[in-house]
C-alpha positions as CSV (number, residue, x, y, z in Angstrom):
1,M,49.0,-13.6,55.0
2,G,51.9,-11.5,52.9
3,S,54.4,-12.5,51.0
4,H,57.6,-13.9,52.5
5,G,60.8,-11.4,52.2
6,C,64.1,-13.0,51.3
7,A,65.0,-12.7,54.8
8,L,62.8,-15.0,56.0
9,R,63.2,-17.4,53.3
10,D,66.8,-17.8,54.3
11,K,65.8,-17.8,58.2
12,L,63.2,-21.5,56.8
13,A,66.4,-22.8,54.9
14,R,68.2,-22.5,57.5
15,L,66.2,-23.9,60.0
16,S,65.6,-26.7,57.5
17,A,69.3,-27.2,56.8
18,L,69.5,-27.6,61.0
19,R,66.7,-30.2,60.8
20,V,68.6,-32.3,58.4
21,G,70.9,-33.9,60.9
22,H,67.4,-34.3,63.4
23,A,64.8,-35.8,61.1
24,H,64.6,-39.1,62.4
25,Q,63.5,-37.3,65.8
26,S,61.8,-34.2,64.1
27,L,59.3,-36.6,61.7
28,R,58.3,-39.0,64.8
29,K,57.5,-35.8,67.0
30,I,55.4,-34.2,64.1
31,V,53.9,-37.7,63.4
32,L,53.2,-38.8,67.1
33,S,52.6,-35.3,69.2
34,S,52.1,-32.8,66.9
35,P,49.5,-30.1,68.7
36,S,48.7,-28.6,65.5
37,I,46.0,-31.4,64.8
38,T,43.6,-32.6,66.2
39,A,41.5,-36.0,65.6
40,H,38.4,-34.4,64.9
41,E,40.3,-32.7,62.2
42,S,42.5,-35.6,61.0
43,K,38.8,-37.6,60.6
44,R,37.5,-34.4,58.7
45,I,40.3,-35.0,56.5
46,A,40.0,-38.4,55.5
47,R,35.6,-37.5,55.6
48,N,36.6,-35.4,52.9
49,A,39.3,-37.1,50.7
50,V,36.6,-40.0,50.9
51,V,33.7,-37.8,49.8
52,L,35.5,-36.3,47.3
53,A,37.1,-39.7,46.1
54,S,34.3,-41.1,45.9
55,A,32.5,-38.7,44.1
56,S,35.5,-38.6,41.7
57,L,35.4,-42.3,41.0
58,I,31.4,-41.8,39.7
59,S,31.3,-39.0,38.2
60,K,34.7,-38.4,36.4
61,G,34.2,-42.6,36.0
62,L,31.0,-41.7,33.8
63,L,32.7,-39.2,31.8
64,F,35.7,-41.1,31.4
65,I,33.3,-44.0,29.8
66,W,31.8,-41.3,28.0
67,Q,35.1,-39.9,26.5
68,F,35.5,-43.7,25.0
69,V,31.6,-43.8,23.6
70,L,31.4,-40.3,22.2
71,A,35.2,-41.1,20.1
72,R,33.7,-43.9,18.4
73,W,30.5,-42.8,17.7
74,I,31.7,-39.4,16.3
75,G,35.1,-40.7,14.6
76,E,38.6,-38.8,15.1
77,T,38.4,-35.8,12.8
78,A,34.6,-34.9,14.7
79,Y,36.7,-35.9,18.1
80,G,39.5,-33.9,17.2
81,I,36.8,-30.7,16.8
82,Y,35.8,-31.2,20.0
83,G,39.4,-31.3,21.6
84,T,40.3,-27.9,20.0
85,V,37.3,-26.7,21.0
86,G,37.5,-27.5,24.3
87,G,41.0,-26.4,24.7
88,L,40.1,-22.9,23.5
89,A,37.1,-23.6,25.9
90,V,39.2,-24.4,29.2
91,I,41.7,-21.6,28.5
92,A,39.0,-18.6,28.2
93,S,37.3,-20.2,31.2
94,I,40.4,-19.0,33.8
95,I,40.0,-15.1,32.3
96,G,36.4,-15.4,33.3
97,S,37.6,-17.5,36.8
98,F,40.4,-15.3,37.0
99,S,41.7,-18.1,39.5
100,M,39.5,-15.8,42.4
101,G,37.9,-19.8,43.7
102,L,41.1,-20.8,45.0
103,I,41.7,-17.3,46.9
104,V,37.8,-17.1,48.5
105,I,38.2,-21.3,49.5
106,R,41.0,-20.1,51.1
107,E,40.0,-17.2,53.0
108,V,36.5,-17.9,53.8
109,S,37.6,-21.3,55.3
110,R,39.2,-18.9,57.4
111,E,37.3,-16.1,58.2
112,P,33.7,-17.5,57.6
113,S,32.0,-14.5,58.5
114,K,33.5,-12.7,55.1
115,A,31.5,-15.4,52.6
116,G,28.9,-13.0,51.9
117,A,31.1,-10.2,50.6
118,Y,33.3,-12.5,48.8
119,F,30.5,-13.9,47.2
120,A,29.6,-10.3,46.1
121,S,32.5,-9.7,45.1
122,T,33.0,-12.5,42.8
123,L,29.6,-12.1,41.1
124,F,30.6,-8.3,40.2
125,L,34.2,-9.4,38.7
126,Q,33.6,-12.8,37.2
127,T,30.1,-11.5,35.6
128,F,32.2,-8.6,33.6
129,L,35.5,-10.9,33.3
130,M,33.5,-13.5,31.5
131,G,32.3,-11.2,29.3
132,V,36.2,-10.4,28.4
133,A,36.6,-14.4,28.1
134,Y,33.8,-14.8,25.4
135,I,34.9,-12.2,22.9
136,V,39.2,-13.6,23.3
137,L,37.7,-17.1,22.8
138,N,36.0,-16.2,19.5
139,G,38.8,-14.3,18.8
140,S,41.5,-16.8,19.5
141,A,39.4,-19.2,17.1
142,W,39.7,-16.7,14.0
143,A,43.1,-16.0,14.8
144,L,44.4,-19.3,14.6
145,G,42.8,-19.7,11.4
146,Y,40.2,-22.4,12.3
147,S,37.7,-23.2,10.0
148,E,34.3,-22.1,10.0
149,T,33.1,-25.1,11.6
150,I,35.4,-24.8,14.9
151,R,34.5,-21.0,15.2
152,V,30.9,-22.0,15.3
153,F,31.3,-24.7,17.9
154,T,33.4,-22.4,19.5
155,A,31.2,-19.7,19.7
156,L,28.4,-22.2,21.3
157,S,30.7,-23.5,23.9
158,G,31.6,-19.6,24.9
159,V,27.6,-19.7,25.7
160,A,27.9,-22.9,28.2
161,L,30.8,-21.0,30.0
162,L,28.9,-17.8,30.6
163,M,25.8,-20.4,31.9
164,D,28.5,-22.0,34.0
165,L,29.6,-18.9,35.7
166,F,27.2,-18.7,38.6
167,G,27.8,-22.7,39.7
168,N,31.2,-22.5,39.8
169,I,30.9,-19.4,42.2
170,C,28.5,-21.2,44.6
171,S,30.7,-24.0,44.1
172,D,33.6,-22.3,45.6
173,Q,31.5,-20.5,48.6
174,L,30.5,-24.4,49.4
175,L,33.8,-25.9,49.3
176,A,35.1,-22.7,51.6
177,Q,32.8,-24.6,54.1
178,E,33.4,-28.0,53.6
179,K,30.6,-29.1,51.9
180,M,31.7,-31.6,50.1
181,L,29.0,-33.8,50.0
182,S,26.6,-31.6,48.8
183,T,29.5,-30.5,45.7
184,A,30.3,-33.7,44.8
185,L,26.4,-34.9,44.7
186,V,25.4,-31.6,42.3
187,D,28.5,-32.2,40.3
188,T,28.1,-36.0,39.3
189,L,24.4,-35.3,39.0
190,H,25.3,-32.8,36.2
191,I,27.7,-35.4,34.7
192,A,24.9,-38.4,34.3
193,F,23.0,-35.7,32.9
194,R,24.9,-34.3,30.6
195,I,26.2,-37.8,29.2
196,G,22.8,-39.1,28.8
197,A,21.3,-35.9,27.1
198,T,24.3,-35.7,24.6
199,A,23.6,-39.3,23.6
200,W,20.1,-38.6,23.2
201,A,21.1,-35.4,20.9
202,L,23.5,-37.5,19.3
203,A,20.9,-40.4,18.4
204,Q,18.6,-38.1,17.3
205,G,21.3,-37.0,14.5
206,Y,22.3,-33.8,15.8
207,D,26.2,-34.6,15.6
208,L,28.1,-31.8,17.6
209,V,25.7,-28.8,17.1
210,G,23.6,-31.4,19.8
211,L,26.6,-31.6,22.0
212,Y,27.0,-28.3,22.7
213,A,23.5,-27.3,22.8
214,V,23.0,-29.5,25.9
215,G,26.2,-28.2,27.2
216,I,24.5,-24.8,27.5
217,V,21.2,-26.6,28.8
218,A,23.5,-28.6,31.5
219,S,25.2,-25.5,33.0
220,F,22.3,-23.5,32.8
221,A,21.1,-26.2,35.1
222,R,23.9,-26.7,37.4
223,S,24.2,-22.9,38.0
224,L,20.9,-23.5,39.5
225,V,21.0,-26.0,41.7
226,M,24.4,-25.2,43.2
227,G,23.0,-21.8,44.0
228,A,19.7,-23.0,45.8
229,T,22.0,-25.4,47.8
230,L,24.7,-22.6,48.5
231,I,21.3,-20.6,50.0
232,R,20.7,-23.1,52.2
233,T,23.2,-22.8,54.2
234,G,23.0,-19.0,54.6
235,V,24.6,-17.6,52.8
236,H,23.7,-14.7,50.2
237,P,26.3,-12.4,48.3
238,R,26.2,-9.3,50.6
239,F,25.8,-5.8,48.6
240,P,27.4,-3.2,48.9
241,L,30.7,-4.2,47.5
242,E,33.1,-3.8,49.9
243,R,35.8,-2.1,47.9
244,A,39.0,-2.9,49.5
245,L,38.0,-6.9,49.7
246,T,37.3,-6.5,45.9
247,I,40.3,-4.9,45.1
248,Q,42.4,-7.3,47.3
249,L,40.7,-10.1,45.4
250,L,41.3,-9.1,41.9
251,V,44.9,-8.4,43.1
252,N,45.7,-11.8,44.7
253,S,44.2,-13.6,42.4
254,L,46.0,-11.8,39.2
255,P,49.2,-13.6,39.6
256,L,47.6,-17.0,40.3
257,A,45.4,-16.6,37.3
258,V,47.9,-15.6,35.0
259,S,49.4,-18.4,36.2
260,A,46.7,-20.4,35.6
261,F,46.1,-18.9,32.2
262,F,49.9,-19.8,31.1
263,T,49.6,-23.6,32.5
264,L,46.2,-23.9,29.9
265,I,47.8,-22.9,27.1
266,Y,50.9,-25.1,28.6
267,Q,48.6,-27.9,28.5
268,Q,46.3,-27.1,25.7
269,A,49.2,-26.3,23.2
270,D,49.5,-29.7,21.7
271,K,46.2,-29.8,20.7
272,L,46.1,-26.2,19.2
273,L,48.9,-26.8,17.2
274,S,47.6,-30.1,15.6
275,T,45.2,-29.1,14.6
276,R,46.8,-25.6,12.8
277,F,50.0,-27.3,11.9
278,L,48.7,-31.3,10.9
279,S,45.2,-32.5,11.3
280,E,42.1,-32.9,12.5
281,A,42.2,-36.7,12.8
282,T,45.8,-36.2,14.5
283,T,44.1,-33.9,17.2
284,G,41.9,-37.1,17.6
285,Y,43.9,-39.3,18.8
286,L,45.9,-36.6,20.8
287,T,42.4,-35.8,22.6
288,A,42.2,-40.1,23.2
289,A,45.4,-40.0,24.7
290,Y,45.0,-36.7,27.4
291,V,41.7,-38.2,28.0
292,I,43.5,-40.6,29.8
293,V,46.1,-38.6,31.0
294,Q,43.5,-36.2,32.6
295,A,41.5,-39.2,34.4
296,I,44.8,-40.4,35.8
297,I,45.2,-36.9,36.9
298,E,42.0,-36.3,38.4
299,L,41.9,-39.9,40.1
300,F,45.4,-39.6,42.2
301,S,46.1,-35.9,41.8
302,T,43.5,-32.9,41.8
303,T,40.7,-35.0,44.5
304,V,43.7,-35.5,47.0
305,L,44.7,-31.7,46.6
306,V,41.0,-30.5,46.6
307,A,40.6,-32.3,50.4
308,T,43.5,-30.9,51.2
309,Y,43.5,-27.2,50.6
310,P,41.5,-26.1,53.6
311,M,43.5,-28.2,56.2
312,M,47.0,-26.9,54.9
313,S,45.4,-23.6,54.6
314,R,45.1,-23.8,58.4
315,T,48.1,-25.6,59.3
316,Y,50.5,-23.1,57.4
317,G,52.4,-21.3,60.0
318,R,51.9,-23.4,62.6
319,G,55.2,-25.2,62.9
320,E,56.4,-28.0,60.8
321,L,53.5,-29.8,60.0
322,F,52.3,-27.9,56.6
323,G,56.0,-28.5,55.0
324,F,56.2,-32.3,56.6
325,V,52.7,-32.8,54.7
326,L,53.9,-31.2,51.4
327,E,56.8,-33.2,51.0
328,K,55.0,-36.8,52.2
329,L,52.3,-35.8,49.5
330,A,54.5,-35.5,46.8
331,F,56.3,-38.4,47.6
332,F,53.3,-40.7,48.0
333,T,52.1,-39.1,44.7
334,A,55.2,-40.7,43.1
335,V,54.9,-43.7,44.7
336,I,51.4,-44.4,43.9
337,T,52.0,-43.1,39.9
338,L,55.2,-45.0,38.7
339,P,53.6,-48.3,38.1
340,V,50.3,-46.6,36.6
341,G,53.2,-44.9,34.1
342,L,54.9,-48.0,33.2
343,I,51.8,-50.1,32.7
344,L,50.9,-47.4,30.3
345,G,54.7,-46.8,28.9
346,I,55.1,-50.0,28.1
347,F,51.4,-51.4,27.6
348,A,49.5,-48.4,26.0
349,P,48.1,-50.3,23.2
350,F,46.4,-53.3,25.8
351,V,45.0,-50.1,27.0
352,T,43.8,-47.9,24.6
353,L,42.9,-50.7,21.7
354,P,39.9,-52.1,23.9
355,L,38.8,-48.4,24.6
356,F,38.6,-46.5,22.0
357,G,39.0,-48.7,18.6
358,A,41.0,-49.9,15.2
359,D,40.4,-46.4,14.1
360,F,42.4,-44.7,17.0
361,A,45.3,-47.4,17.1
362,P,47.8,-44.5,16.6
363,T,46.5,-43.0,20.4
364,A,48.9,-45.3,22.1
365,S,52.2,-44.5,21.0
366,I,51.2,-40.7,22.0
367,L,49.9,-42.5,25.2
368,R,53.5,-43.9,25.7
369,I,54.8,-40.7,26.0
370,L,52.3,-38.7,27.2
371,V,51.7,-41.0,30.7
372,W,54.8,-39.4,31.9
373,Y,53.8,-35.9,31.4
374,A,51.2,-36.9,33.6
375,V,53.2,-38.5,36.6
376,I,55.5,-35.5,36.3
377,T,52.3,-33.2,36.7
378,M,50.7,-34.7,39.6
379,I,54.4,-34.0,41.7
380,V,54.6,-30.2,40.4
381,N,50.9,-29.9,42.0
382,V,51.8,-30.6,44.7
383,F,54.4,-28.4,45.2
384,A,52.3,-25.2,42.7
385,Q,49.3,-25.9,46.0
386,G,52.1,-25.2,49.0
387,M,53.2,-22.2,46.8
388,L,49.4,-20.9,46.8
389,V,49.1,-21.7,50.4
390,Q,52.2,-19.8,50.9
391,N,50.8,-17.0,49.2
392,Q,53.9,-17.2,46.9
393,Q,51.4,-16.6,43.5
394,R,54.2,-14.8,41.9
395,R,56.7,-17.0,42.4
396,L,54.5,-19.8,40.9
397,L,53.9,-17.4,38.2
398,I,57.1,-17.1,36.9
399,I,57.7,-20.7,37.1
400,K,54.6,-21.4,34.8
401,V,55.2,-18.6,32.2
402,V,59.0,-19.9,31.9
403,G,57.4,-23.3,31.5
404,V,54.9,-21.9,28.6
405,L,58.1,-20.2,26.9
406,L,59.7,-23.8,27.3
407,N,56.5,-25.5,25.7
408,V,55.7,-23.9,23.3
409,G,59.2,-23.0,22.1
410,F,59.8,-27.1,22.1
411,N,56.5,-27.6,20.4
412,L,57.1,-25.6,17.6
413,L,61.1,-26.4,17.3
414,T,59.9,-30.5,16.9
415,V,56.9,-29.7,14.6
416,L,58.3,-26.7,12.5
417,W,62.0,-27.8,11.7
418,L,62.5,-31.1,13.3
419,S,59.2,-32.6,11.6
420,W,58.6,-35.2,14.1
421,G,54.6,-34.5,13.7
422,V,52.4,-35.6,16.7
423,Y,55.2,-37.2,18.5
424,G,57.4,-34.2,18.7
425,L,54.8,-32.2,20.2
426,V,54.5,-34.6,23.4
427,I,57.6,-35.0,24.0
428,A,58.0,-31.2,24.5
429,S,55.7,-31.1,27.2
430,V,57.5,-34.5,28.9
431,V,60.5,-32.1,28.7
432,A,59.2,-28.7,29.6
433,E,57.0,-30.3,33.0
434,L,60.2,-31.9,33.9
435,L,62.2,-28.9,33.1
436,T,59.8,-26.8,35.6
437,L,59.8,-29.8,38.3
438,Q,63.7,-29.3,38.7
439,V,62.6,-25.4,39.2
440,M,60.4,-26.3,42.0
441,F,62.8,-28.5,43.6
442,L,65.8,-26.0,43.3
443,T,63.1,-22.4,44.7
444,F,60.6,-24.1,46.9
445,R,61.7,-23.6,50.5
446,E,59.5,-24.2,53.7
447,V,59.9,-25.6,57.2
448,G,59.4,-29.5,57.6
449,T,60.3,-29.8,54.2
450,N,63.9,-31.0,52.8
451,M,64.0,-31.4,49.0
452,L,67.4,-33.2,49.0
453,R,65.9,-36.2,51.3
454,L,63.2,-36.3,48.8
455,T,65.2,-36.1,45.8
456,R,67.4,-38.8,46.7
457,K,64.0,-41.1,48.0
458,L,62.6,-40.1,44.5
459,A,66.0,-41.4,42.9
460,L,65.9,-44.6,45.1
461,L,62.3,-45.1,43.5
462,A,63.2,-44.1,39.8
463,I,66.0,-47.3,40.0
464,V,63.5,-49.6,41.8
465,G,61.2,-48.3,38.8
466,L,63.7,-49.3,35.9
467,G,64.0,-52.5,37.3
468,V,60.5,-53.5,37.3
469,A,60.0,-52.4,34.0
470,G,62.5,-54.6,32.4
471,V,60.9,-57.5,34.5
472,M,57.4,-56.3,32.6
473,M,58.9,-56.0,29.2
474,G,60.6,-59.2,29.2
475,V,57.4,-61.3,30.7
476,G,55.4,-59.2,28.3
477,A,57.9,-60.4,25.0
478,V,57.1,-64.2,26.2
479,A,53.4,-64.0,27.6
480,S,50.2,-61.7,27.4
481,P,50.5,-58.1,28.5
482,L,47.7,-58.9,31.5
483,L,50.6,-61.3,33.2
484,A,53.5,-59.2,32.5
485,I,51.1,-56.6,34.5
486,M,50.3,-58.2,37.4
487,I,54.0,-59.6,38.0
488,G,55.2,-56.2,37.4
489,V,53.1,-54.4,40.0
490,G,53.6,-57.3,42.4
491,L,56.9,-56.9,42.5
492,Y,56.7,-53.5,42.9
493,A,54.8,-53.7,45.9
494,V,57.0,-56.2,47.4
495,L,60.2,-54.0,46.5
496,M,58.6,-51.0,48.6
497,M,58.1,-53.0,51.4
498,R,61.2,-54.6,51.1
499,L,63.8,-52.1,50.7
500,P,64.4,-49.0,52.4
501,I,62.7,-46.6,50.2
502,L,59.6,-45.4,52.9
503,D,61.3,-44.8,56.6
504,A,59.6,-46.0,59.8
505,E,57.7,-42.5,60.2
506,E,56.1,-42.7,56.7
507,W,54.8,-46.1,57.1
508,D,53.1,-45.0,60.7
509,L,51.7,-41.6,58.7
510,L,50.6,-44.0,56.3
511,Y,48.9,-46.5,58.8
512,R,47.3,-43.8,60.7
513,L,45.6,-41.9,57.9
514,L,44.5,-45.3,56.9
515,A,43.1,-45.9,60.1
516,S,41.2,-42.4,60.3
517,I,39.3,-43.1,56.4
518,P,35.9,-45.2,56.9
519,I,37.4,-48.4,55.2
520,G,40.3,-48.2,57.2
521,K,39.3,-50.7,60.0
522,Y,39.2,-53.7,56.9
523,I,42.7,-53.0,55.8
524,L,44.1,-53.1,59.0
525,H,42.2,-56.1,59.8
526,I,45.2,-57.3,57.1
527,W,48.0,-54.9,57.7
528,H,49.0,-55.2,61.0
529,R,51.7,-52.6,62.2
530,Q,52.7,-52.2,66.2
531,V,51.7,-48.5,65.9
532,E,49.0,-46.5,68.3
533,V,46.4,-45.1,66.1
534,N,45.4,-41.8,68.3
535,W,43.7,-39.8,65.6
């Protein structure tokens, strides 16, 4: 699927504008009678989402809890070192993977016969690139002037990345086949083993050395199991390499990889600069806040986007369904995550102190700001995936590069000139991400997606959020935070049902989606709606 030219983009924009006046009729037609999605496909999408969500609740939940235990166990300074090394490693990982997995999933889901050819190409390309990544990783730790301790642990984390390479390649192939259960099971067992072995190593007094040694062993084991799982499906690397396919994979991945590279710099800049200009302990507080933020993003954004990616790839170019789903996915993301932002933005100490302890008290003030970065990022991610499906990697790259420049510039401004410390770092991240979202709104075009309509609905949702926030702060001032949270969430639910925020078609779509998931029948026993469930 080639890139769209300017003429086609203009045509799509005009078609979208013509449909604004007939939105009610178009949406009903898409939801009720679109031939682009079948009952079998809708159930498979729901099944994929449920499998990934269940695995996420288990594996990410274990990892989430483990971070609290680890932070208390090793203290804020060592946790800051851990966060700094992790930030460097995740940036290096994108050099090694080169974002080829997303291209492989998209193409193999469309043409399964090419699985072996893509397997061979990724093995060849990513092995070379991971060697480059290892050099860049260790060179960056030295160039940033980090301590010898950080440089040693950075080298060990790089070995773990090398061990994980084959497992990631196999995982992409399994996801392309929609083998969600197998992939999720292996990753869940990997995380459980890693946590258990790391706890044992720390108990034996090996400290961070034991932590990174376990990471190497666990990554190697995951690669072996992922490889065995993939071989059982009948997929093998097909040599010799198909030169045209390999070059095309590299070229198509390049803008996406560069975009992801800058995105990760964007996400990790706070921690890396905090260690460089503030202190390792401050980075520990910041890392603790990021643990909660990343857990929110994983649960409410990443899981859903991974599950819907194959379906969105297949439906693109088949009418208005792709644009319709993307717009609603962005709006539903905002609806679901706004209460999370309100709770953590107002009552962060109520959450962070029981989790991390009094030694991490500054984390609460950081989280109050950083949670809004998470809310905005989850909406941005929807449109980023939409651009990927459109094969608009180059446009996405430009947006991400601009966002990184803004973020790093704001970071340096707030830390070095304004001396706002760690709070300046997180404020800079929120402002930069908000500007990125605005650019997405101004530039994204797709038949079935009406950005003006979405903007109006998000504005109304923001007004509701402000009202609920006022009630929560008022109740919290005279009663317990728990009571304020319960009242606030209840009020939010009532307003969402009473105010014209979700239109009839959106309620119908949500009702049908719930009916398609395994637990949907239980929900529909409570929620009754005069809608024919035809999925």
